[in-house]
Structures are given as structure tokens and as C-alpha cells.
C-alpha positions in Angstrom: -7.5 -29.1 -21.9 -6.9 -30.4 -18.4 -6.1 -26.8 -17.2 -9.3 -25.5 -18.8 -11.4 -28.1 -17.0 -9.6 -27.4 -13.7 -9.9 -23.6 -13.7 -13.3 -23.6 -15.6 -15.0 -25.9 -13.0 -13.4 -23.8 -10.2 -14.7 -20.6 -11.7 -18.2 -22.1 -12.2 -18.4 -23.3 -8.6 -17.4 -19.9 -7.3 -20.1 -18.3 -9.5 -22.6 -20.7 -7.9 -21.5 -19.3 -4.5 -20.0 -22.6 -3.3 -17.6 -22.0 -0.4 -14.0 -21.5 -1.6 -12.5 -24.6 0.1 -15.3 -26.8 -1.3 -15.0 -25.2 -4.7 -11.2 -26.0 -4.9 -11.7 -29.6 -3.7 -14.6 -30.3 -6.1 -12.7 -28.7 -9.1 -9.7 -30.9 -8.3 -11.9 -34.0 -8.1 -13.8 -33.2 -11.3 -10.5 -32.8 -13.1 -9.1 -36.1 -11.7 -12.1 -37.9 -13.1 -11.7 -36.1 -16.5 -8.0 -36.6 -16.9 -7.8 -40.2 -15.6 -4.1 -39.7 -14.8 -4.5 -39.9 -11.0 -6.5 -42.1 -8.6 -9.5 -40.6 -6.8 -7.6 -41.3 -3.5 -5.2 -38.5 -4.5 -7.5 -35.8 -3.1 -8.0 -37.7 0.2 -4.3 -38.3 0.6 -3.4 -34.6 0.0 -6.1 -33.4 2.5 -4.4 -35.4 5.2 -0.7 -35.0 4.3 -0.9 -31.2 3.6 -1.9 -30.4 7.2 0.5 -32.9 8.8 3.1 -30.2 9.3 4.8 -28.9 12.4 5.1 -25.3 11.1 1.5 -25.3 10.1 0.5 -26.0 13.7 1.2 -22.3 14.3 -2.0 -21.4 12.4 -4.6 -22.8 14.9 -2.7 -21.5 17.9 -2.4 -18.0 16.4 -6.2 -18.1 15.6 -6.9 -19.1 19.2 -4.5 -16.4 20.6 -6.3 -13.8 18.5 -9.8 -15.0 19.8 -8.6 -14.9 23.4 -7.0 -11.4 23.1 -9.9 -10.0 21.1 -12.3 -10.9 23.9 -9.9 -10.3 26.8 -10.0 -6.5 26.9 -6.8 -6.1 25.1 -8.1 -4.3 22.0 -9.7 -1.6 24.1 -6.5 -0.9 26.0 -4.5 -0.8 22.7 -7.0 1.9 21.5 -6.4 3.9 24.7 -2.7 4.0 24.0 -3.3 5.1 20.4 -5.9 7.7 21.4 -3.5 9.1 24.0 -0.9 9.6 21.3 -3.0 11.1 18.5 -6.6 11.5 19.7 -6.3 15.3 20.0 -5.3 15.8 16.3 -7.5 16.4 13.3 -9.1 13.1 12.5 -7.7 11.8 15.8 -10.2 8.9 16.2 -9.7 7.7 12.7 -5.9 7.8 13.1 -6.1 6.2 16.5 -8.3 3.4 14.9 -5.6 2.7 12.3 -2.8 2.7 14.9 -4.9 0.3 17.1 -5.3 -2.0 14.1 -1.5 -1.9 13.7 -1.1 -2.8 17.4 -3.7 -5.6 17.2 -2.1 -6.9 14.0 1.0 -7.6 16.0 -1.2 -10.0 18.1 -3.9 -11.6 15.9 -2.3 -12.5 12.6 -5.7 -12.2 10.9 -7.4 -9.4 8.9 -11.0 -10.3 9.6 -10.2 -10.9 13.3 -8.7 -7.4 13.5 -11.8 -5.9 11.9 -14.1 -7.8 14.3 -12.1 -6.9 17.4 -11.5 -3.2 16.7 -14.6 -2.5 14.6 -17.1 -3.4 17.4 -15.5 -0.8 19.6 -14.3 1.9 17.2 -17.1 2.2 14.6 -19.8 3.2 17.1 -17.2 5.5 18.9 -16.3 7.3 15.7 -20.0 7.8 14.8 -20.6 9.3 18.3 -17.7 11.7 17.6 -19.5 12.9 14.4 -17.7 10.8 11.8 -19.7 9.6 8.8 -20.6 5.9 9.3 -19.4 4.9 5.8 -15.9 6.5 6.4 -15.7 5.0 9.9 -16.4 1.5 8.6 -14.1 2.0 5.7 -11.2 3.0 8.1 -11.6 -0.3 10.1 -12.2 -2.5 7.0 -9.0 -1.1 5.3 -6.8 -1.0 8.4 -7.8 -4.6 9.3 -5.8 -5.8 6.3 -2.7 -4.8 8.2 -3.4 -7.8 10.4 -1.8 -10.1 7.8 1.2 -7.9 7.1 2.6 -7.0 10.5 3.7 -10.2 12.2 2.7 -12.7 13.4 0.8 -13.4 10.2 -1.1 -16.6 9.3 -0.6 -16.0 5.5 3.2 -15.7 6.2 3.1 -19.1 7.9 1.3 -20.6 4.9 3.7 -19.0 2.4 6.7 -20.1 4.4 5.5 -23.7 4.4 4.5 -23.7 0.7 7.6 -21.8 -0.5 10.1 -23.5 1.9 11.1 -20.0 3.2 12.0 -19.1 6.8 8.9 -18.0 8.6 11.0 -16.1 11.1 12.6 -14.0 8.3 9.1 -13.4 6.9 7.9 -12.1 10.2 10.8 -9.7 10.6 10.5 -8.6 7.0 6.8 -7.7 7.5 7.3 -5.1 10.2 8.4 -2.1 8.0 5.9 -2.8 5.2 3.1 -3.1 7.7 4.0 0.2 9.3 4.3 1.9 5.9 0.9 0.6 4.9 -0.5 2.0 8.1 1.1 5.4 7.6 -0.3 5.6 4.0 -3.8 5.0 5.4 -3.2 7.6 8.1 -2.3 10.2 5.5 -5.6 9.7 3.7 -7.6 9.6 7.0 -6.0 12.9 8.1 -6.7 14.6 4.7 -10.3 13.4 4.6 -10.9 14.4 8.2 -9.4 17.8 7.7 -11.6 18.3 4.6 -14.7 17.2 6.5 -13.8 19.1 9.7 -13.5 16.0 12.0 -11.6 17.5 14.9 -9.8 15.6 17.6 -10.5 15.6 21.3 -10.3 18.9 23.1 -8.1 17.4 25.9 -4.5 17.9 24.8 -2.0 15.0 24.7 0.3 14.9 27.7 3.2 12.7 28.7 1.2 11.7 31.8 -1.8 10.6 29.7 0.4 8.6 27.3 2.3 7.0 30.2 -1.0 6.0 32.0 -2.5 4.4 28.9 0.8 2.6 28.1 1.2 1.3 31.6 -2.4 0.0 31.6 -1.7 -1.8 28.3 1.8 -3.0 29.1 0.8 -6.7 29.2 -0.8 -6.4 25.7 2.2 -4.4 24.3 4.6 -7.1 25.5 3.0 -9.8 23.4 4.6 -8.9 20.0 7.9 -8.3 21.7 7.8 -11.8 23.3 6.8 -13.4 20.0 9.2 -11.7 17.7 12.0 -11.5 20.2 11.8 -15.1 21.0 11.7 -16.2 17.4 14.5 -14.0 16.1 16.5 -14.6 19.3 16.4 -18.3 18.6 14.6 -19.2 21.8 11.6 -20.8 20.0 10.1 -21.6 16.6 7.1 -19.7 15.2 4.9 -22.7 16.2 6.2 -22.6 19.7 5.7 -18.9 19.7 2.0 -19.4 18.8 1.6 -21.7 21.8 3.3 -19.2 24.1 0.9 -16.5 22.7 -2.1 -18.6 23.7 -0.8 -19.2 27.2 0.3 -15.6 27.7 -3.0 -14.4 26.2 -5.0 -16.5 28.7 -3.0 -15.3 31.6 -3.3 -11.6 30.6 -7.0 -11.8 29.8 -8.1 -13.9 32.7 -5.7 -13.1 35.5 -4.1 -9.7 34.9 -7.0 -7.9 33.2 -9.8 -10.2 34.4 -11.9 -9.4 31.3 -12.3 -12.9 30.0 -14.4 -15.1 32.3 -14.0 -18.8 32.7 -17.6 -19.4 31.5 -16.7 -17.5 28.2 -13.8 -19.8 27.5 -15.9 -22.6 25.8 -17.3 -20.1 23.3 -13.8 -18.8 22.5 -12.5 -22.3 21.9 -15.5 -23.2 19.7 -15.1 -20.0 17.6 -11.4 -20.6 17.1 -12.0 -24.3 16.3 -14.6 -23.3 13.6 -12.2 -20.8 12.1 -9.3 -23.3 12.2 -11.5 -25.9 10.5 -12.4 -23.5 7.7 -8.7 -22.5 7.2 -7.4 -26.1 7.2 -10.1 -27.3 4.7 -8.9 -24.5 2.4 -5.2 -25.4 3.0 -5.9 -29.1 2.3 -7.9 -28.6 -0.9 -5.6 -25.8 -2.2 -2.6 -28.0 -1.7 -4.2 -30.8 -3.7 -5.1 -28.3 -6.4 -1.6 -26.9 -6.5 0.0 -30.4 -6.5 -2.3 -31.4 -9.5 -1.1 -28.2 -11.3 2.5 -29.3 -10.7 1.9 -32.8 -12.0 0.4 -31.4 -15.1 3.4 -29.0 -15.4 1.1 -26.0 -15.6 3.5 -23.8 -13.5 6.3 -24.4 -16.1 3.9 -23.4 -18.9 2.8 -20.2 -17.1 6.5 -19.3 -16.4 7.4 -19.9 -20.0 4.4 -17.8 -21.2 5.4 -14.9 -18.9 9.0 -15.0 -19.9 8.0 -15.1 -23.6 6.2 -11.8 -23.1 9.3 -10.0 -21.8 12.6 -10.7 -20.3 12.6 -7.4 -18.4 12.3 -8.0 -14.6 10.2 -4.8 -14.2 7.6 -6.0 -16.8 7.4 -9.5 -15.3 7.0 -8.3 -11.7 4.3 -5.8 -12.9 2.5 -8.7 -14.6 2.7 -10.8 -11.4 1.4 -7.8 -9.4 -1.7 -7.3 -11.7 -2.4 -11.1 -11.5 -2.2 -11.1 -7.7 -4.4 -8.0 -7.4 -7.0 -9.7 -9.7 -6.8 -13.0 -7.9 -7.1 -11.3 -4.5 -10.4 -9.8 -5.5 -12.0 -13.3 -6.1 -10.0 -15.9 -4.1 -9.3 -16.5 -0.4 -5.8 -15.3 0.5 -4.6 -18.6 1.9 -5.8 -20.6 -1.1 -4.2 -18.1 -3.5 -0.9 -18.4 -1.6 -0.9 -22.2 -1.7 -1.9 -22.4 -5.4 0.2 -19.5 -6.8 3.4 -19.7 -4.8 4.7 -22.8 -6.7 3.9 -21.0 -9.9 5.2 -17.5 -9.2 8.1 -18.0 -6.8 10.4 -19.7 -9.3 9.7 -16.9 -11.8 10.5 -14.2 -9.1 13.7 -16.0 -8.2 14.7 -16.2 -11.8 14.3 -12.4 -12.3 16.4 -11.8 -9.1 13.8 -11.4 -6.3 14.6 -12.7 -2.8 12.1 -15.3 -1.7 11.4 -13.4 1.5 10.9 -10.1 -0.3 8.6 -11.8 -2.8 6.6 -13.3 0.0 6.0 -9.9 1.5 5.0 -8.5 -1.9 2.6 -11.4 -2.4 1.0 -11.0 0.9 0.6 -7.2 0.6 -0.9 -7.7 -2.9 -3.4 -10.2 -1.6 -4.1 -8.2 1.5 -5.7 -5.5 -0.7 -8.3 -8.2 -1.6 -9.5 -8.2 2.0 -11.2 -4.9 1.4 -12.0 -4.9 -2.3 -15.3 -6.3 -3.8 -16.7 -8.8 -4.6 -15.1 -11.2 -2.0 -13.5 -8.7 0.4 -14.1 -10.4 3.7 -13.2 -7.3 5.7 -16.0 -5.5 3.9 -18.5 -8.1 5.0 -17.4 -8.0 8.6 -17.4 -4.2 8.7 -20.8 -4.1 7.0 -22.2 -6.6 9.5 -21.0 -4.4 12.4 -22.2 -1.0 11.1 -25.1 -1.8 8.8 -23.5 0.2 5.9 -24.4 -1.4 2.5 -21.7 -3.2 0.6 -22.0 -0.9 -2.3 -21.5 2.3 -0.2 -18.7 0.7 1.7 -16.9 -0.5 -1.5 -16.9 3.1 -2.7 -15.7 4.5 0.6 -12.6 2.2 0.8 -11.3 3.1 -2.7 -9.0 5.9 -1.4 -7.4 3.4 1.0 -6.9 1.0 -1.9 -5.0 3.7 -3.8 -2.9 4.5 -0.7 -2.0 0.8 -0.3 -1.2 0.5 -4.0 1.2 3.4 -3.8 2.9 1.7 -0.8 3.1 -1.6 -2.8 4.9 0.1 -5.6 7.6 1.4 -3.2 7.9 -2.1 -1.6 8.2 -3.7 -5.0 11.1 -1.5 -6.3 12.9 -0.8 -3.0 13.6 -4.4 -1.6 15.5 -3.0 1.4 12.3 -1.7 2.9 11.4 -5.3 3.5 14.9 -6.9 3.9 17.0 -4.5 5.9 15.8 -5.8 9.3 16.3 -9.4 8.2 19.9 -8.4 7.3 20.5 -6.7 10.6 19.7 -9.9 12.4 22.2 -12.0 10.5 
């Protein structure tokens, strides 16, 4: 009965369009009053203690780094590199957009931030090149999801903290899956572009052109190397890497590229503070929600129910995948990770899945929710940029959803795609 009140009140609040963080907190509070097993102070205590974590400090710094780099001319230079590499091919602008999102993913750690930074430049550019506006917006909305897969990734930090798993290993494990997701989207973009006759630039690719664009973007391209190299080389922790990303981003944007002006800095700080506040409210309330589930032994009941359906690992992992895909359509990614990790990770370990590998699968699963209705935040950001209706955009992204699902199947049943880089470093 307690679980019914908890999830029922949460679902009702979501239907009433109450923000996700507030919905989770209110559902927890309502259930505390109903059950009478915990004091009301439980929620307040969890809100404070859940964010009092050194690894979690990486989140606001990565958010700030993404804001700085998004407004510091870095996204445009990354596109110039991608365009120099593939811009002359069929569907070159669409492919270059996906590649740029992959580059920016290695900087921002956020899906919506990637869509906002790249979409504002690339959607109008693709439309000017003759691309259909729905397809152009769908490309950016779908490719923006790579922002949480290629490291650094804010959801990976949250999963690492919640599941007591190495954040550094998660970062390394996310590289190949992120590239594979990007390649699967490129395949569809190329096919669709060829079908519609979207040709590339007439100017051919040349080594000189690629070198010039790469040299101009060298300070931007160094960022993921510094972050990942420093973490995996043992020079600093993920939290310290986030601080370094902020300092380096400020230096590159204000001194080297001179695109970010000092007078624009307050707005950058305010925007990142608002985003951080939203994220930490979700983290705090979701942690309280998850802790209440644990106290009520609901994770054990869910695990027993799943294991009673079948003892076959393939069946169980497919059930988990369907659950995550469904949850990702309706719930914020960070909240889903905090609530579901304590429930699903023990089951995954029991059927033989490595915690790092399962973390990547969980994040890729939930990343699909970024561009699937009804709560696909990338769709809202993309729609806001281009003016394409949510209904039309939802239909346009479906082939990208299928491409990502195919990639997810390979990642699920071929663990080495995620883990071989982790193994090489040990």
C-alpha cells in the first residue's frame, strides 16, 4: 500500500504538470505522512545530506564549463572542423552537425546544453542549405543526446555517486558507446539525405582545409584530452577535472578566442546557477525518494518479482531495458538514475553484469528519453530554436530512435564495446 501511495501520488503530480523535482519531493512527503514510519524531518535531512558530496561537486562545475564554452565561440570552431572533414559529402551538413555534437559532448556533459549550443548555429545553416526544417531540428535534437554518453557526463557522475562506481571508469567506458551512437545516427542522416538529394558543399575536402580548421579549434579540441587524460592518468579526480575545465574554458573563451566578453560573464554565471539549482533539487528529492524505497524494502520486492519471472539473464536484462526506456519517456534522467540504480544495479550484478557496463547501458537507455515524447527535453529545446511543432518533430526523430535502439542492443550483448578501454588502462 505504501508503494502504491508513493508512486500513485508521484504519477498524479506529474499529470498535473508539477515540475519533476517538486513532484518527487511532494510524493515522498505525502507518503511519509501516510505511513507514519518516518519523521517529517527525513525529507529535509536528505535534501541536505544528499548534495553534501565531493564527487557531486563536479556537476555544477561541468554545467558552468558547458555554459562558458557554449558562449565562447567553441561550438562554431568545432563545427568548422567537422565541416572540413565531411561537409562535401552527401548530407554533409547533417553529418557535420552530428560530429559537432559528438565533439561538444566531450565538453559539455549535458544533452540539452549540446542542443542549445549547436542548434542555434546549425539548424538555420542547414535550412539555408536546403534541408527540411523538421529533419534539421531532428538531427540536432537526437544528436544532442550524445552529450550524456561521451564523457564528461553529468548522469555518469550521478550514477557513480549513487551506485558507488568509479566515475573515471564510467567516463572511459562511455567513449566507444558514444561514438557508436553517433555513427548510427550518421548512417540514417546519410541515407535520408541521399534519398532527398541533400548534397554537400561543392568545395572538395583537402588536407589544407582540415588542418586550418583543426588548428583554429586546437584549444577546444584539447579540452577532452586534458579532462580524460588527467583523470585516467591519476593527476586529478573528476571533480578537480571539472574545476580545471571551467578555468581552461574561461581562458580559451576570453583570452585565446576573445569571444566571451567580461560583461557577458554575469549572465553565464546566472544561467549555470539556475541550471545547477534545478539539478540539485532533483538530486536531493530523488535521493530521499530512493532512500524511502530502500527503507520500505521495495527494491528487494522488485528484484524478487523480476527473478520470479525468469532466471535467464537475457530475459531479465531485456525487462530492465524496457523498463528504462519507458521511464526515460516520462522522468528526468538524473531522477531516474538516483531512484532506479539502487533497485536495478543489484539485479544486474546478480545476473553477471559489470557495474560500469550496466551504468553505460542505463545512461544510453535513458538518453533515448531526451528526444522521445512526451517529456523529451531536447525536443522542447530544438522546437524552441526552429519553431517546428512538437508533433512534427516527434515523428521526425523516430528513425534516430530506431538507430539508437539498434546500437543499444549491441552494447547490451557485447560488453567489451564498453569495457575494453577500461581494461586497457588497468
